N, C-alpha and C positions, 0 to 999 in steps of 0.2 A: 523478589523485591516488591512486586505488585501486591502479593498477598499480605506482606507485612505492612505496607503502606495503608492498605484498605482496613486491616484490622486495627491499626493505630488510630485511624480516623473514627472508627466505631467506638473505640474506647473513649476518645475525647468527647464524642457526642453523649455517650452514656454517663460518663463521670459528671458532666455538667447537668444533664437533665434530671438525674436521680436526686439532686440536691435542691431543686427549685422549692423554696421554703414555704411552709404554711404555718401561720401563727396560732391557729385554732382548729383542733380536731375534736369532734364529738362534744362541742360546746365548752370544752375546758380551755381557758386561756393559758398559754405557755409563757414561761419566763426563760428567756434565752441568755446565755453567757458565752463569751468566746472560748473556744477550746485553746488552751495554752500549752498543753502537753499531749504528745501523741498517744500516751497511754490511756487518755480519756476515751479514745475511740476503739480500744481493744474489744474484740468480740465480733460476732456476725450480725449484719444488718440487712434488712430486706425492704424493698420498695417496689411499687408498680405505678404506672401512669398510662393514660390514653388521651390522645388529642388528635385533632384533624387540621390539615392545612390544604388550601386549594392548590391545584396544579399551577395556576397563574401566580399565586403568591410565592410558592416555592421557587419557581423559576426566576421570578423577579428578585427575591431575596438572595438567591445563590449566584445570579449572573449579572444583576443590575439592569435586566431587560426593562424597557419602557412599555407603557400601555400600547403605544403605536406598534412596537415590534411584536408584542404578543398578538395583537389583532391581525397583523399582517402574516405572521409565520405559524402561529399555533392555535388560534381560537377556533378555526374551522375544524382542525383535527381533534382537539380535546373537548371543545364545547366550553360553556361558561360554568358548568357544574362539576367538572372533574375534580376530585379531591383525594387526598391520601390520609388514611387514619393510621396512626402509629400507636402500637401497644407495646409496652416494655415491662419486663419483670426482671429485677436485678437482685443479686445476692452479693454482698461484699464482706470480706473478713479482714480486719486490721490486726496486726500483731506487732506491738511496739518493741518487744524484745528482739524479734528477728528483723525488724524494720521492713515489713512487707505489707502489701495490700493484695488480696486475692479476689478475683472478680469472675462471676459467671452469670448467665442469664439468657433471655431471648428478646429479640426485637422483631415485631411483625408489622409490615407495611401493607395495608389493604387499599386497593384502588377502586373507586366507585364513580359513577356518573352516567349520564344518558348515552355517551359514546364509548364507554369502556369496552364493550364487547367487540366493537369494530377496530379498536386500536390496541387491544390487549396483546396481540401477537408482537406488535412493534415494541410495546413497553417491555414485554417479556424478553425479547432479544436484547434490549438495552440493559436490563437488569442482569441477564446472563453474562454479557460482556463486562459489565462493571464489577461483578463479583467472581470473575473467572479465577480459579485457583484457590478461592476461599472455601475452607471446609465448613460444614454445618449449615449450608444454604439450601432451603427447600422452597420450591415454587408451587403454588396451588392454583391450577387453572380454574377450578370450580368457583372459587370466591375471589379470584384476581389478587392474590397476595403472595408476598415473599416473606419467609421467616429466616432470620439469622440467629443461629444458636451460638452464643459466645462460650467457647470451651473454657474450662477452669484455667485461669491464667494468673500467675503470681508475679507481681512487680516488686523489685527490690529498690528501696529508697536509701539515699545517703542523707546526711544531716542537712545539706542544703535543700534537697527536695522537701524534706519535712518542714523546714523553716518556711519555705516558700508557700507550701500548702496552708500552713497555719496563718501566715501573714495575709493570705488572700481572703480569709474570713470564713472559718467553720464554727458553727454554733451548736451548743448542746442544751437541751431543756433541763428544767430543775430536777427531773427524776432520773436524768442520765440515760434515757431510753429512746430519745429521738434526736436526730441531727439534721442540720440544714446549712446552706452557705449564705454568704452576705447578699443583701439586696442588690448590690452593684453587680455581682457575678450573675445573678438571676436575670437582671435587666440586660446584661450583655448577651446572654444566651437568647433571650426573647427577641433581641434585635437581629439575631442571625436567622431564627426560624419563625418569626412572626410573634404576635402578641397574644395568642390564644393558648399558650401552654398552661395546663392546669397546675395549681400549686401541689407540691409533693414533698414528703420527707422520707427519710429512712428510719425504720423502727428496729430496735435491737431485739434479737431473738433469744 
C-alpha cells in the first residue's frame, strides 16, 4: 500500500509539472485553443524541466511552518542556503481509442548548500525511509541526489475521467504539436511548490 501511495503521489506531481505552459518558444508566438476531443492528444509527447526550491521554502510550503519555527528547529541544521534542484524528463502517450495514458520518465532531486556534507547522511536516511518499497530509486552519494525512475505505467480512463481532464483546461497550439494546461492549474501548482517553476510544454514526437 505504501508503494502504491508514493507512486500515485509522484504521478500527480509529474502530471501537473509537465504541463506548466509557455506561450512563446524560439521567438514564435503560439495560438492556443482548448482541446475538446481526447483524440487531439493521440500520440507520444515529451517534455523536460529543471527548477530549484530552497529547503526552507519547501518545508514551509508543505507543512505551513513559520519563519520562527524554521529558525528554531532547522536553520542551524540546514543553513540558509540549502536548496533542492529538481530535474524531470517525461514521456507520455495518449491513445483515445483505447482510452489510455501511458507515462514514463525520471525525476532527480539534487541537494546542495554549505552544510549538505554534514547533513547528507540524515537526508539520505529520510529519503530511504520515504521511498521504501518503491522500485527504480537510486541514491548518489557523490552529488547528494536521488533519482526516481518512473516505470512504464498505463492508466485506463473512463468517460468521466476524460471529461474532467478536458474541463480542467488542456490547450493545443495551432500546429497541433505542443500542449499545455490552463493558467489556473499552473498557478495552483506553483502555489504548492513555490513561484519559481519554469514554464514548460510537452512536444509531440
